[in-house]
MARTORVEX-82328 format. One record per residue: x, y, z of N, C-alpha, C, CB in turn. Coordinates in nm, 2 decimals. Glycine has a CB too. Layout:
residues N
{{X Y Z} {X Y Z} {X Y Z} {X Y Z}};
...
END
This chain:
residues 158
{{5.64 1.03 5.87} {5.53 1.12 5.83} {5.58 1.26 5.80} {5.43 1.13 5.95}};
{{5.69 1.31 5.88} {5.74 1.44 5.85} {5.79 1.45 5.71} {5.85 1.47 5.95}};
{{5.85 1.34 5.66} {5.90 1.35 5.52} {5.79 1.37 5.42} {5.98 1.22 5.49}};
{{5.68 1.31 5.45} {5.56 1.32 5.37} {5.51 1.46 5.36} {5.45 1.23 5.41}};
{{5.51 1.53 5.48} {5.47 1.67 5.49} {5.56 1.76 5.41} {5.46 1.71 5.63}};
{{5.69 1.73 5.43} {5.79 1.81 5.36} {5.77 1.79 5.21} {5.93 1.78 5.41}};
{{5.76 1.67 5.17} {5.74 1.64 5.03} {5.62 1.70 4.97} {5.73 1.48 5.01}};
{{5.51 1.70 5.05} {5.38 1.76 5.01} {5.40 1.91 4.98} {5.27 1.74 5.11}};
{{5.46 1.98 5.08} {5.48 2.12 5.07} {5.57 2.16 4.95} {5.53 2.18 5.20}};
{{5.67 2.08 4.93} {5.77 2.12 4.82} {5.72 2.07 4.68} {5.90 2.06 4.85}};
{{5.63 1.96 4.69} {5.58 1.91 4.56} {5.49 2.01 4.49} {5.51 1.78 4.59}};
{{5.41 2.07 4.56} {5.31 2.17 4.50} {5.38 2.30 4.47} {5.20 2.19 4.59}};
{{5.49 2.34 4.53} {5.56 2.46 4.50} {5.47 2.58 4.51} {5.62 2.45 4.36}};
{{5.37 2.58 4.60} {5.29 2.70 4.63} {5.35 2.78 4.74} {5.15 2.66 4.66}};
{{5.35 2.91 4.73} {5.40 3.00 4.83} {5.32 2.97 4.96} {5.39 3.15 4.79}};
{{5.19 2.95 4.95} {5.11 2.93 5.07} {5.15 2.80 5.14} {4.96 2.93 5.03}};
{{5.17 2.70 5.06} {5.21 2.57 5.12} {5.35 2.58 5.19} {5.22 2.46 5.01}};
{{5.44 2.65 5.13} {5.57 2.67 5.19} {5.56 2.75 5.32} {5.67 2.74 5.09}};
{{5.48 2.86 5.32} {5.46 2.94 5.44} {5.39 2.86 5.55} {5.38 3.07 5.40}};
{{5.29 2.78 5.51} {5.23 2.69 5.61} {5.32 2.60 5.67} {5.11 2.62 5.54}};
{{5.41 2.54 5.59} {5.51 2.45 5.65} {5.60 2.52 5.74} {5.59 2.39 5.53}};
{{5.65 2.64 5.71} {5.74 2.72 5.79} {5.67 2.75 5.92} {5.78 2.85 5.72}};
{{5.54 2.79 5.92} {5.47 2.83 6.04} {5.44 2.71 6.13} {5.34 2.89 6.00}};
{{5.41 2.59 6.07} {5.39 2.47 6.15} {5.52 2.43 6.21} {5.34 2.36 6.06}};
{{5.63 2.44 6.14} {5.76 2.40 6.20} {5.79 2.49 6.31} {5.87 2.40 6.09}};
{{5.78 2.62 6.29} {5.81 2.72 6.40} {5.72 2.70 6.52} {5.80 2.86 6.34}};
{{5.59 2.68 6.49} {5.50 2.66 6.61} {5.53 2.54 6.68} {5.35 2.66 6.55}};
{{5.57 2.43 6.61} {5.60 2.31 6.68} {5.73 2.33 6.77} {5.63 2.19 6.58}};
{{5.83 2.39 6.71} {5.95 2.41 6.78} {5.93 2.50 6.90} {6.06 2.47 6.70}};
{{5.84 2.60 6.88} {5.81 2.70 6.99} {5.74 2.63 7.10} {5.73 2.82 6.93}};
{{5.64 2.55 7.07} {5.56 2.49 7.18} {5.63 2.38 7.25} {5.43 2.44 7.12}};
{{5.71 2.30 7.17} {5.78 2.19 7.24} {5.91 2.22 7.29} {5.79 2.07 7.13}};
{{5.96 2.34 7.25} {6.10 2.38 7.29} {6.20 2.27 7.26} {6.10 2.41 7.44}};
{{6.19 2.22 7.14} {6.28 2.12 7.09} {6.42 2.18 7.08} {6.24 2.06 6.96}};
{{6.43 2.31 7.04} {6.55 2.38 7.05} {6.52 2.51 7.13} {6.60 2.42 6.90}};
{{6.62 2.58 7.18} {6.59 2.70 7.26} {6.50 2.80 7.19} {6.72 2.77 7.31}};
{{6.41 2.86 7.26} {6.32 2.96 7.20} {6.39 3.07 7.13} {6.22 3.02 7.31}};
{{6.50 3.11 7.18} {6.58 3.22 7.11} {6.62 3.17 6.97} {6.70 3.26 7.19}};
{{6.66 3.05 6.96} {6.70 2.99 6.83} {6.58 2.97 6.74} {6.77 2.86 6.85}};
{{6.47 2.94 6.80} {6.35 2.92 6.72} {6.30 3.06 6.66} {6.23 2.86 6.81}};
{{6.32 3.16 6.74} {6.28 3.30 6.70} {6.37 3.34 6.58} {6.29 3.39 6.82}};
{{6.49 3.30 6.58} {6.58 3.34 6.47} {6.57 3.25 6.34} {6.72 3.34 6.52}};
{{6.49 3.14 6.35} {6.48 3.05 6.24} {6.43 3.11 6.11} {6.40 2.93 6.27}};
{{6.33 3.21 6.12} {6.28 3.27 5.99} {6.39 3.34 5.91} {6.17 3.36 6.02}};
{{6.50 3.38 5.98} {6.61 3.45 5.91} {6.67 3.36 5.80} {6.71 3.50 6.01}};
{{6.68 3.24 5.83} {6.74 3.15 5.72} {6.63 3.06 5.66} {6.85 3.06 5.78}};
{{6.52 3.03 5.73} {6.42 2.94 5.67} {6.34 3.01 5.56} {6.32 2.90 5.79}};
{{6.30 3.14 5.58} {6.22 3.20 5.47} {6.30 3.22 5.34} {6.17 3.34 5.52}};
{{6.42 3.26 5.35} {6.50 3.27 5.22} {6.52 3.14 5.15} {6.63 3.34 5.24}};
{{6.54 3.03 5.23} {6.56 2.90 5.17} {6.44 2.85 5.10} {6.60 2.80 5.28}};
{{6.32 2.88 5.16} {6.20 2.84 5.10} {6.15 2.93 4.99} {6.09 2.83 5.21}};
{{6.22 3.04 4.97} {6.19 3.14 4.87} {6.07 3.23 4.90} {6.16 3.07 4.74}};
{{6.04 3.24 5.03} {5.92 3.32 5.08} {5.96 3.47 5.08} {5.87 3.28 5.21}};
{{6.07 3.50 5.13} {6.12 3.64 5.15} {6.27 3.65 5.12} {6.08 3.70 5.29}};
{{6.32 3.76 5.10} {6.47 3.78 5.09} {6.52 3.80 5.23} {6.50 3.90 5.00}};
{{6.65 3.77 5.24} {6.72 3.79 5.37} {6.70 3.94 5.42} {6.87 3.76 5.36}};
{{6.71 4.03 5.33} {6.70 4.17 5.37} {6.56 4.20 5.42} {6.73 4.26 5.25}};
{{6.46 4.15 5.36} {6.32 4.17 5.41} {6.29 4.11 5.54} {6.22 4.12 5.31}};
{{6.35 3.99 5.57} {6.33 3.92 5.69} {6.40 4.00 5.81} {6.37 3.78 5.69}};
{{6.53 4.03 5.78} {6.61 4.09 5.89} {6.56 4.23 5.92} {6.75 4.09 5.85}};
{{6.50 4.30 5.82} {6.44 4.43 5.84} {6.34 4.43 5.95} {6.39 4.49 5.71}};
{{6.26 4.32 5.96} {6.16 4.30 6.06} {6.22 4.28 6.20} {6.06 4.19 6.02}};
{{6.34 4.22 6.20} {6.40 4.20 6.33} {6.47 4.32 6.39} {6.50 4.09 6.32}};
{{6.52 4.40 6.30} {6.61 4.51 6.35} {6.55 4.65 6.32} {6.74 4.50 6.28}};
{{6.43 4.67 6.36} {6.38 4.81 6.35} {6.44 4.90 6.45} {6.22 4.81 6.37}};
{{6.44 5.03 6.43} {6.50 5.12 6.52} {6.46 5.11 6.66} {6.48 5.26 6.47}};
{{6.33 5.09 6.68} {6.28 5.08 6.82} {6.33 4.96 6.89} {6.12 5.07 6.82}};
{{6.34 4.85 6.82} {6.39 4.72 6.89} {6.54 4.74 6.92} {6.37 4.60 6.79}};
{{6.61 4.80 6.83} {6.75 4.82 6.85} {6.77 4.92 6.97} {6.82 4.88 6.73}};
{{6.68 5.01 6.99} {6.69 5.10 7.11} {6.68 5.02 7.23} {6.59 5.21 7.10}};
{{6.59 4.93 7.24} {6.57 4.85 7.36} {6.69 4.76 7.38} {6.44 4.76 7.35}};
{{6.74 4.69 7.27} {6.85 4.60 7.28} {6.97 4.68 7.33} {6.88 4.54 7.15}};
{{7.00 4.80 7.27} {7.11 4.88 7.31} {7.10 4.93 7.46} {7.12 5.01 7.23}};
{{6.99 4.97 7.50} {6.97 5.01 7.64} {6.99 4.90 7.74} {6.83 5.07 7.66}};
{{6.93 4.78 7.71} {6.95 4.67 7.79} {7.10 4.62 7.79} {6.86 4.55 7.75}};
{{7.16 4.63 7.68} {7.31 4.59 7.68} {7.39 4.68 7.77} {7.36 4.60 7.53}};
{{7.36 4.81 7.76} {7.42 4.91 7.85} {7.40 4.87 8.00} {7.38 5.05 7.82}};
{{7.27 4.83 8.03} {7.24 4.79 8.17} {7.32 4.67 8.21} {7.09 4.76 8.18}};
{{7.33 4.57 8.12} {7.41 4.45 8.16} {7.56 4.49 8.17} {7.40 4.35 8.05}};
{{7.61 4.58 8.09} {7.75 4.62 8.10} {7.78 4.70 8.23} {7.79 4.71 7.98}};
{{7.68 4.78 8.27} {7.70 4.85 8.40} {7.70 4.76 8.51} {7.58 4.95 8.42}};
{{7.62 4.65 8.51} {7.62 4.56 8.62} {7.74 4.47 8.61} {7.49 4.47 8.61}};
{{7.79 4.44 8.50} {7.91 4.36 8.48} {8.04 4.42 8.55} {7.94 4.32 8.34}};
{{8.05 4.55 8.53} {8.17 4.62 8.58} {8.14 4.68 8.72} {8.21 4.73 8.49}};
{{8.03 4.65 8.78} {7.99 4.69 8.92} {7.98 4.84 8.93} {8.10 4.64 9.01}};
{{7.94 4.91 8.82} {7.92 5.05 8.83} {7.79 5.08 8.91} {7.90 5.11 8.69}};
{{7.70 4.99 8.91} {7.57 5.00 8.98} {7.60 5.01 9.13} {7.47 4.89 8.95}};
{{7.70 4.93 9.18} {7.73 4.94 9.32} {7.80 5.07 9.36} {7.83 4.82 9.36}};
{{7.89 5.12 9.27} {7.96 5.25 9.29} {7.86 5.36 9.30} {8.06 5.27 9.19}};
{{7.76 5.36 9.21} {7.66 5.47 9.20} {7.58 5.46 9.33} {7.57 5.46 9.08}};
{{7.54 5.34 9.37} {7.46 5.32 9.49} {7.53 5.37 9.61} {7.42 5.17 9.51}};
{{7.66 5.33 9.63} {7.74 5.38 9.74} {7.75 5.53 9.74} {7.87 5.31 9.74}};
{{7.77 5.59 9.62} {7.78 5.74 9.61} {7.65 5.80 9.66} {7.81 5.78 9.47}};
{{7.53 5.74 9.62} {7.40 5.80 9.66} {7.39 5.79 9.81} {7.29 5.72 9.59}};
{{7.43 5.67 9.87} {7.42 5.66 10.02} {7.52 5.76 10.08} {7.46 5.52 10.06}};
{{7.64 5.78 10.03} {7.73 5.87 10.09} {7.68 6.01 10.09} {7.87 5.86 10.02}};
{{7.63 6.05 9.98} {7.58 6.19 9.97} {7.45 6.22 10.04} {7.57 6.23 9.82}};
{{7.36 6.13 10.02} {7.22 6.15 10.07} {7.18 6.09 10.20} {7.12 6.11 9.97}};
{{7.26 5.99 10.24} {7.22 5.92 10.37} {7.12 5.81 10.34} {7.17 6.02 10.47}};
{{7.06 5.76 10.45} {6.96 5.65 10.44} {6.82 5.69 10.47} {7.01 5.54 10.53}};
{{6.79 5.82 10.48} {6.65 5.86 10.51} {6.57 5.83 10.38} {6.64 6.01 10.55}};
{{6.45 5.77 10.39} {6.38 5.73 10.28} {6.35 5.84 10.18} {6.25 5.67 10.32}};
{{6.32 5.96 10.23} {6.29 6.07 10.13} {6.41 6.11 10.05} {6.23 6.19 10.21}};
{{6.53 6.11 10.11} {6.65 6.14 10.03} {6.69 6.03 9.94} {6.76 6.18 10.13}};
{{6.67 5.90 9.98} {6.70 5.79 9.90} {6.61 5.80 9.77} {6.68 5.66 9.97}};
{{6.48 5.83 9.79} {6.39 5.84 9.68} {6.44 5.95 9.58} {6.25 5.87 9.73}};
{{6.48 6.06 9.64} {6.53 6.17 9.55} {6.66 6.13 9.48} {6.55 6.30 9.63}};
{{6.74 6.05 9.55} {6.86 6.00 9.49} {6.84 5.91 9.38} {6.95 5.94 9.60}};
{{6.73 5.83 9.38} {6.71 5.74 9.27} {6.63 5.81 9.16} {6.63 5.62 9.32}};
{{6.55 5.91 9.20} {6.47 5.98 9.09} {6.55 6.06 9.00} {6.36 6.06 9.16}};
{{6.65 6.13 9.06} {6.74 6.22 8.97} {6.81 6.14 8.86} {6.84 6.29 9.06}};
{{6.89 6.03 8.90} {6.96 5.96 8.79} {6.86 5.89 8.69} {7.05 5.86 8.84}};
{{6.74 5.85 8.74} {6.65 5.79 8.65} {6.59 5.89 8.55} {6.53 5.72 8.74}};
{{6.56 6.01 8.60} {6.51 6.11 8.52} {6.62 6.15 8.41} {6.48 6.24 8.60}};
{{6.74 6.16 8.46} {6.85 6.20 8.37} {6.87 6.10 8.26} {6.98 6.22 8.45}};
{{6.87 5.97 8.30} {6.90 5.86 8.20} {6.78 5.84 8.10} {6.93 5.73 8.27}};
{{6.66 5.86 8.15} {6.54 5.84 8.07} {6.53 5.95 7.96} {6.42 5.83 8.15}};
{{6.61 6.05 7.97} {6.60 6.15 7.86} {6.67 6.10 7.73} {6.67 6.28 7.90}};
{{6.76 6.00 7.75} {6.84 5.95 7.63} {6.81 5.81 7.59} {6.98 5.97 7.66}};
{{6.76 5.73 7.69} {6.73 5.59 7.65} {6.59 5.56 7.70} {6.84 5.49 7.72}};
{{6.54 5.44 7.66} {6.40 5.41 7.68} {6.38 5.39 7.83} {6.36 5.28 7.61}};
{{6.25 5.40 7.87} {6.22 5.39 8.01} {6.24 5.24 8.06} {6.07 5.42 8.03}};
{{6.22 5.15 7.97} {6.25 5.01 8.00} {6.40 4.98 8.04} {6.20 4.91 7.89}};
{{6.48 5.04 7.95} {6.63 5.02 7.97} {6.67 5.10 8.10} {6.70 5.07 7.85}};
{{6.61 5.21 8.12} {6.64 5.29 8.24} {6.61 5.21 8.37} {6.57 5.43 8.24}};
{{6.49 5.15 8.37} {6.45 5.07 8.48} {6.54 4.95 8.50} {6.30 5.02 8.46}};
{{6.58 4.89 8.39} {6.67 4.78 8.39} {6.81 4.82 8.45} {6.70 4.71 8.26}};
{{6.85 4.94 8.43} {6.98 4.99 8.49} {6.96 5.03 8.63} {7.03 5.11 8.41}};
{{6.85 5.08 8.67} {6.83 5.13 8.81} {6.80 5.01 8.90} {6.71 5.23 8.81}};
{{6.75 4.91 8.86} {6.71 4.80 8.95} {6.83 4.74 9.02} {6.65 4.69 8.87}};
{{6.95 4.71 8.96} {7.06 4.67 9.03} {7.11 4.77 9.13} {7.18 4.63 8.94}};
{{7.10 4.90 9.10} {7.14 5.00 9.19} {7.06 5.00 9.32} {7.14 5.14 9.12}};
{{6.93 4.99 9.30} {6.84 4.99 9.41} {6.87 4.86 9.50} {6.69 4.99 9.37}};
{{6.89 4.75 9.43} {6.92 4.63 9.51} {7.05 4.65 9.59} {6.93 4.51 9.41}};
{{7.15 4.71 9.53} {7.28 4.73 9.59} {7.26 4.83 9.71} {7.38 4.80 9.50}};
{{7.18 4.93 9.70} {7.15 5.02 9.82} {7.08 4.94 9.93} {7.07 5.14 9.77}};
{{6.98 4.86 9.89} {6.91 4.78 9.99} {7.00 4.69 10.06} {6.80 4.71 9.93}};
{{7.10 4.63 9.99} {7.20 4.54 10.05} {7.28 4.61 10.15} {7.29 4.47 9.95}};
{{7.32 4.74 10.12} {7.40 4.82 10.21} {7.33 4.87 10.33} {7.46 4.94 10.14}};
{{7.20 4.90 10.32} {7.13 4.96 10.44} {7.06 4.85 10.52} {7.03 5.06 10.39}};
{{7.04 4.73 10.46} {6.97 4.62 10.53} {7.04 4.59 10.66} {6.96 4.50 10.45}};
{{7.18 4.57 10.67} {7.24 4.54 10.80} {7.22 4.65 10.90} {7.39 4.51 10.78}};
{{7.23 4.77 10.86} {7.21 4.88 10.95} {7.07 4.88 11.01} {7.24 5.02 10.88}};
{{6.97 4.86 10.93} {6.83 4.86 10.98} {6.81 4.73 11.06} {6.73 4.87 10.87}};
{{6.87 4.62 11.03} {6.85 4.50 11.11} {6.91 4.52 11.25} {6.92 4.38 11.04}};
{{7.03 4.59 11.26} {7.09 4.62 11.39} {7.00 4.71 11.47} {7.22 4.68 11.37}};
{{6.94 4.81 11.40} {6.85 4.90 11.47} {6.73 4.83 11.52} {6.81 5.02 11.38}};
{{6.67 4.74 11.45} {6.56 4.66 11.49} {6.59 4.57 11.61} {6.50 4.57 11.38}};
{{6.71 4.51 11.61} {6.75 4.43 11.72} {6.77 4.51 11.85} {6.88 4.35 11.69}};
{{6.83 4.63 11.83} {6.86 4.71 11.95} {6.72 4.76 12.01} {6.95 4.83 11.91}};
{{6.63 4.80 11.92} {6.50 4.84 11.96} {6.43 4.73 12.03} {6.42 4.90 11.84}};
{{6.43 4.61 11.98} {6.37 4.50 12.04} {6.43 4.47 12.18} {6.38 4.37 11.95}};
{{6.56 4.47 12.19} {6.62 4.45 12.32} {6.59 4.56 12.42} {6.77 4.44 12.31}};
{{6.58 4.68 12.38} {6.54 4.79 12.47} {6.40 4.77 12.51} {6.56 4.92 12.40}};
{{6.31 4.73 12.42} {6.17 4.71 12.45} {6.15 4.60 12.55} {6.09 4.68 12.32}};
{{6.24 4.50 12.56} {6.22 4.39 12.65} {6.26 4.43 12.79} {6.30 4.27 12.61}};
{{6.34 4.54 12.81} {6.38 4.58 12.94} {6.27 4.65 13.01} {6.51 4.66 12.94}};
{{6.25 4.64 13.14} {6.14 4.71 13.21} {6.18 4.85 13.23} {6.12 4.64 13.35}};
END
């Protein structure tokens, strides 16, 4: 049946029929996940020029607008920071300088977030700060667990 549909769309040579075929194919792949969704999302880059619907330049222009590239670039920087463990170094520096009091920790996270958000998007800044916050929480969790255990033991004594 699929061959019949393909034949029908190519037999009439209408732009609308070709576009309908492309949309049906993409929707089917997207809903069934026959191939990974990321690959499905990139299919118009080669499918539309093959069908004669758009040029490669016109299709890729829609993928690579400046705003999208800003997000991709910021998230790439966030992944790179996490890969080289810079987030742990920054988190330890924040702990070393400011201590573990909540008000100083909050200030310690607000300052770098403010500084980074001046140059990259807020989404990318949040993506960079999240591993740092998790690293700080990992470092202070054992300390607070010990404090809770000591407090509980002291509370049990008469």
